[in-house]
C-alpha positions, 0 to 999 in steps of 0.5 A: 104328288108324293106318297106319304104313307102305306097303311095296311088293315088285316081283316078276318071273316068267319066262315059258317059254313066253312068253305072246303077248297079242293086244293087245300087239305084243311077247311076254310073256317075264316077268310083272311084279307088285307086292305092296302091304302096308299095315301098322297100329299094331295089327298088322293088315296088308292086301294089294293088287295090280294097278297097277305102282305106279311113283313111289308111294313119294313119296306115302306120307306122304299115308297114314301116321299116318291111319285105314286104315278111313276108306277114302273119304278115302283114295280121294279122296287116291288121285284126287288122285295120279292127276292127277299120277302113277299110279293106285294103287288097290291101296292102296285094295284093301289097306284093304279087306283090313284093314277086312274083317279088323277087322270079321270079314267078306269085302270083299264083304259090306261092299260089299253082300253081294249074291252069294257066287258068280258064274259065270266066263267064260274070258278068252282072251288069245292070238291062235290059229289057228281050230284051235288056238283051238277046241281050247283052247275045247274044253279050257275047256269040259271044265275047267268054263267055260260062257262064254269071251271071244275077241280080235279082232285089228284087224291081223288080222281074218280069221284071228281071226274065223275062230277065233271061227267055229271055236269056236262050231262046236266048242262049240256053242250051249250056250256063251256067247261074248263077243268083244274088239276092245280099241279103247278103250285101247292098249298103250304105243307102239301108234300103229296106225290104229283101225277106225272105225264103218264097218268094225266094223259088219260085224263086229258084224253077224257076230258077231251072227249067231253069237249072240255076247253082246257086242262089247267095246271096238269103237271108241276110248273117245272115240267114244260116238256110234259105240258107241251106233249099234253097240248096235242090232247087238250089246250093246256093252262097255267101259270097263275102263281108264277113267281116271275115274268121269266117263268111265264116267258119260258113257258111260252118259249117252250110251247107249254101253254095255250092259256096264260094265267098269272094273277095281278095281285098274287103273281107278277103284278098289273104292269108285268101281267099286262106285258105277258098278256100282250106277248101271249096274244101276239103269239095266238094264245089266250090270256085270262089271269087267275082271280081267287083272292077278293073283289078288290083283286078280281077288279085288278085283274079285270082291269089288266084283262080288259086293258089288253083284250084277253079272253075268251073268258075272265074267272069269277070265283063262285061256289055258293053257299060256301063261296059267294060275291058277298063272302069274297067281297066282304069289306066293299059297299057292293060285291062285284057281280056278273050282269044278266048276260053273264058279263063282267063289266069294267067299272067306269069309275076312275081307278079300279072302281071299287068302294070300300066299306069302312064299317066292315073293315073296322068290324073284321079288322084284327 
């Protein structure tokens, strides 16, 4: 079997109402997604999505004419490209989709097959008033979620911390809460000052008193000493946008992380994320990837974390009405959803288990 072509379809979904992501100073009035289709000479096609794939086209000949099942070789190729251009990990996700179809197995089985489902946490994305955030948390609880993550804005600490307090009061102790400061990485153009260790310590202390399970990306990624110090107060999570496995291994070696979170379609790819996950688990850390792309990217990460047996939760991007499964997964025939018990189930179908909606792809292509 040989790869014959890698086709990209760039899509744009208008958002009305817009989505006000807490980590982005500009409201999102549309949602962009790039669908990657890897085609073979035997008629098997695999799909991936996540990174924008901008600038990929000149690199396509590095993959065509080669065996799609030699995934480790393709991973090395993607890593060499990443030094010069983008991180084209959706190509690897499409290769796992092909491998699963060829073998008749879900990708998670090929990656270890440790578990078939994991409890999901509702990953909220907007900064809302305390009352609005508490109401949204109660709605998420009614929808089946038993864990939730709330963004803390470094430019509006008082209001976002008050929102988290309101959620704890509204939902009670039976709901696991996480908090995210989003300081490891920045949106393009965001040059505002970061909070330092002295500023974050009292935040961590208050969150620990509220029983928050972990504090995510509390400091810039280079401040490993600071994150290690914070671990004495609260679990520290991070690494969702780390550019290399070495960056994540360095954080583990430095004792900076309790929870390791590389995104398989934005950060280091599925194969490397699996390795990082296993190493984290062997060191008695938690492994639960970042998943904020779309349904196909979410599934790629789910297969990795289920393959290696991570947890204790898996991230589920969710913040109605601005961010719903229908918006997030607009080019799939069915959105990825949790079950009645709040779990994400690994699709039983071969590969990633997603079905692409050709009509939606054509409708939103740009």
